[in-house]
N, C-alpha and C positions, 0 to 999 in steps of 0.2 A: 706603627711597631711594634712588634710585641718582645721584649729580650727572654735573654735566657731564663734569666732572677723574675720572671713573670710583671714584669714593671710595662703599662702600657705607655708612646709615648706619640700625639699625635704632630704633625709635621707640614706645615705651613711654606710653602716654596716661592719664593718671590724676591726675584732681585734686588739690588737696597734703591736705585731709582724708580723701580716702577711703586715702592714702598708708602703712599701718598698718606692721606692725612682720614678718608675714608678705610681705606683697608689696618691703619693704626686701630683704630675703634674695634671693628671686625676682630680684629687678632687681640685686644683686651678683655673682648667677653668671651673667646674661647678658650683662651687660655683661665679665665673665673669656671665655667663653666665644666673646664680637663679638672680644675684645683678641686673641684664640688666633688668629681666622682671618684679622689683619687689620681689620675693620670698626670702625665705631665706633659707639656706645652711648649712644644721650639718653631722658631722661624728658622729656614732657611737661606741664604741669601744666594750661593752657588759658592766656586770654587775661583782661588786665583787666579787669573790668568798662565800663567805657569801651569797650573795644577791641573787645568783642564786641556792643555795643551799636551804635558805630559798620562791625562788618560786616556785621551783621544788616539794618542802613539799605541800600547798596550794595547790597546782595542779593535787598532786597523790594524796594525803593523805588524805585531811579534807572533804571528802564524805559517808555520811549516810553507817555501813553495813549495811550489808540483815537481821543480827540475832539481 
């Protein structure tokens, strides 16, 4: 991701239950490589259950109906 200030962030998306030891090793190596070039690195484990359902509702049901 490139933000408006010009900062680069590399995102890794994986749920908490799938973040095993192999993932952590690769994640640490990626974070170190990002730091070398001045980039940020972040892991996104997902939204809370409530936020996930709120986003789903907003995406699916807030459209004008033809009637």
